[in-house]
N, C-alpha and C positions, 0 to 999 in steps of 0.2 A: 710696555703694557699694551695689550690689544683689546679690541672689542670682540667678544665672543657671543654668538647668538645661535640658539637652537630652539625651534618652535614648531608647533602644529596648530592650525586653525581649521577644524573640520568643516565648518560651514563654507569656507572659501577653498577647500581642497588644497590647503597649503601645508607643506612640510619641508623644512630645509634647515641647514646648518651653515653658518658662514663666520668668517673672522675678518677684521680689518686692523692693520698695523697702526702704530702710534703716529706715524707721519705719512699715512697712505690715503690716497683718494681712490675709491672704488666706484666704477660706473655700473649701476644695476640696470640691465636692459632686457627687453622682451616685448612681445606683442601686448596690446591692450588686454587686460584681464589676466595677465600672467601671474600677478601677485606682488608686483614691485611696490606699489603704494602701501600694501598691507604690511610689508616689512618695515617701512618708515613709520607707519602708524603704531605698530607694536613697540618699536624702539622709543618713540616719543611719548608713549603712554596713553595714546588715544584709543587703542584697541587692545583688548586683553586676550592673548592666545589661550587655547584649551590646555596646553601643556608646553613645557620648555623652560629655558632659563636664558638670561642675558647678563653679562658682566661688562663693565666699562672701566678700564684702568684699574681692575681689581675690585671695583665696587659692584655689588649685585643690583641690577635694575629690576629684575623679577625672577621668581622661581615658582613654577606652577605645575601642579598635577603630577601624575606618575605615568603618563602615557609614553609613547615611543620616543618623543623628543627628550623627556626627562631621562629615560633609560640611556639614550645616546650620550648624554653628558657624562655618564659614568660616575657621578658624584654619590649616588646611593641616597641622596637626601630627598625625602618625599614631602618635606614641609613646604609651605607656600609663603611667598613674599611678593610685595608689589610696591615699588617706589613711585610716589606721585610724580607727575610730569615736571613740576617746577623744581624738584630736587634731583633731577637726573643729570644736569650739566650738559644738556643737548640743545643746540640752536637749530632753527628750521627756517629755510627760505623756500617758499612755495611759488606757484605760478603767479599768483596775485600778491601784491605787497602787503595787503591787510594792515595798513597803517591806521593808527587812531586818528580819525578825521578832526577831532577837536583839539589835538595837540600840535604844536609846532614840530618841525623836523627834529630840532635839537631835543625837545622833550620826548619825542618818540624813541630816539636812540638811547636817551638817558633812562627810560622807563625800566629796562632790565636791571641795570646796576642799582637803581633806587629800590626795586622790589627785593633785591638781594641784601639790602641793608646799608648800601653806601649813602653817605651824606649827599645833600643836594649839590654841593660844590664838587665833590669827588665824582659824582655821576655825570655832571656837566663836563668835567675835564675828560673823562673817558669818552663821552659822546663826541666831543670836539675831535679827539684823537682819531676815532674811527670814521667820522665824516670826512676828515682830511685824507684818511687812508683810501677811501673810495671816491675821492675827487668830488665831494659834495659839500665842502665847507661853506660855499657861498649860498647854499640852500637852507642853512640852519634856521632861519626865522620864518620860512614859508610854512604854509599849511599843506597837507597832502593834496588838496584840491588844486593847488597851484603848480603841481609837478607833472611832468610828462611821464609816460610809462617807464622809460629807461631811468629817469631820475628817481622815481618812486622805488624802483627795484634796487637801485644803489643804496638808498636810505634803508630799505628793508634788510639788505645785506649788512650794513653797518649796525643796525639794531641787533641782528642775530649774533654778530661778533663781539658786541659790547659786553656781553656777559662772560667772555672768554670761555666758550663751551669746549668740553672735552671731545665732543663729536658734533659735526655740522651735517645736517640732512638737507639736501637740495632736491626738491621735487619738481623737475622740469622748469627750472627758474627762468628760462628764456623763451618758453613756449608762447607767452602772450606778448612778446616784444616784436617790433617791426625789424625788417632785415637790416636797416641802417644802424640800429641800436645794438643788436645782438653781438657783433664782433667786439665792440668795446667792452661789454659786460663779460664776455668770455675771456678776454685778456685780463680784465680786472680779477676775475675769479682765479685765473691761473696764478696771479701774483699773491693773492691773499690766502689761497689754499696751500701754498708751499709750506711744508713742515707741519701741516695740520692733519687730523684724522677726519675724513669726510666720506659720505656716500651720496652720489648723485644719480637720480633717476632721470634718464633721458632717452629720446628716440633718435637723437642727432649724432651721427658718427663723428662730426667735428668736435662735439663736446667731449666724447670719449678720447679722441686723439690728443686734444690739447690739455685736458684736465685729469684724466684717469691714469693711474699706474697699472690698474688691473680692471678687467671686465668680468662681470658675472652675468650670464644669460639665463633668464628664467622662462619656463614654459609650463603652463597648467599647474602652477604652484610648486614646481620643482626646479632645482638648478640643473641645467642640461649642459652647461659649458662654463668654464672659468679659466682664466689665465692672464698673463701680461697682455696689455692692450695690443701691442704690435703682433704678438703671436696669434691672438684670437682673430684679428682682422686679416692677417695674411694667410693663416691656415685654419679657417673656420671649420668647426665640427658640428655645428647646428644650423638649421635652415635660417634662423633669424640672423645669426652672425654672418652667414654667407650673403644674405640679402643686404646687410649693412655694408659689406665689403664691395658691393656693386656687382656681384657675380650672378650669372644665370643659374637658376635653381629649378630642377625638375624633380617631381615626386613619383614614386611607384613602389614596386617590390624588388628586392635584391636577390640575385642568384649569382654568387661568385663575382665575376667582373662585369656583370650586366645588370642594368636597371630596366625592368619591364614597366612601362607606363600604362595607365588605365585604358588608353586608346589602342594598346597593342604595340606601340612603337618601342623598340629596344635601343637602349643607350649603352654603349660600351665605354668603359673607363678603367681607372686603376683604383683598387680599394684603398681606403684610408683607415688608420687605426681608430678604434672607438675612443670616447672621451677619456683623457688621462692615460691612454695606452702607452704613449711615448712622447718624447720631446718633439717640438714642431718639425724638426728637420730629420728625424729618424726615419728609417725605412718603414713603409706602410705594412700593417699586418693584414692578412687575408680576411675577408668577410666570410661569415658562416653561410653555407648553402641553405636553401629551404624557403626562400621568399619572404624574409622579414621586411617590414616597411623601411624605406630608405629614400635617399635622394642623390641626385647627380649635380655637381656644381662645376662651372667653367667660366673663365673670364671672357668678357666681350672682345677683348683683344685677340683671343685665340680663334675667333670665328672668321672663316672665309665666306664671301658672298658670291654666288653664281646665279646667272639668269636661267640656266638649264642644268639638269643633273650633271655633275662632273664625270669625266671619264674614270674608268676603274670602278672599284666598289668601296667607296669611303664608308667606314663603319658607322659614322654618325652624320646623317644628312636629313635636315628638316625642311620640308616645304612650308613656307610661311608667306604672309602678306604684309608688306610694309605699312606701318601705321603712323610713324613719326620719324623725322630727321631732326637732330639737334646737335649744336656744337658741343664738343667734349675735348677740351685741351686743343691739341693740334689736329684732331680727327673729327669725324662726324659719327655720332652714335645713331645707328639704324635700329629702331625698335620695330619688331614684327612678331605678331602672335605670341606676346608675352616673353619673347627673347630679345637679346640685344647684341649687336655686333659693332665694333669700332673699325671704321675704314677711313681711308684718306679722302680728302675732297676730290682729288683726281679720279679715284675709283668711282665715287658717286657720279661724277660727270660721265665717265666712260660707260658705266652700266645704265645710266639714265634713271637712277632710282628716284622715286617719289612716292608719297602715300598712295597705296592701292596696288603698287607693283608686286607681282608674285615672284619670289626668289627662293633660292635654296641656301640655307645656312649649313656649312660643313665645318666640323671640328674634329681634330684627331683624338683618338681614344686616350692617348698619353696626356692630353690636356684636361681630361675630365676626371674629377675626383668623386668616388662613390663612398658614401658612409651612411650608417644607420640613422633613421629619423629620431 
């Protein structure tokens, strides 16, 4: 049984359809304002779409209107239905723990089962089970004010799971945590999400890599890319996914195997198929001529750095000014004029690179992938 969602929210320019399997974790990603949180709000019952429908494990969460989303469902049912949030079987973990300050940790976690009709003893048993599951059993008698940020978020996770939700929604759950706490919570989530249905909104590529079976990329209220996590990050087809993967991304207009940037610079590359055109390792499809908007992407590791224009006529040569040098694995990442190159420490010393140095970034056309924006 899956989660099926189709909806339109006109005021937010949002229109999409998605599904999540019974044991699948999906990462919902995109720039701020893309519509990610609106999806969670509609599923949890905090925002009512103009039209659409949602079912969770075969149960209808809502069915609204007769607009395009309703037509997409193919049900032909024009009646309306709206299940209240507390009846949806959905748990939520947000950026802030939002624990009840007057209740102990144990009572916070027991609140959900008690609200669902469990006896006080049964709710306490469930609360203890989940507090131990998130390694917070020793915090049971504390009040929220006595917890650190990481401890409070673990308790909030236990509270969300204590109702045994059919769907868990995570809205950037680690955004407010410090860098020392985040790895532990990420590992904890990986363990407790196994075999569950969940949607996580995140900007962190590590969250997607560790937690998500699949990534859905949103832009301006639409889904622009979707696929298995590894496929999206290794063969991105959208600007946001490319930036997540650490690639250099240039925008402009496309003409065959060339991208023309606004400043007149031409970037040569190899065309990639459009979203869903083929499997990640299939041969690329040619792009249509005529100058549609598009972008070029290439890895920092494919960039060579020169102090003067190299001999011959390299097809992609960018004159840039170094702004930053930073360690990156066994290499040094050279950032310059919005681009990045990975070079060895020996090359840094030989070239005498430092912030302010003017250099030339050269990349082979075969290393550049062109695709529609």
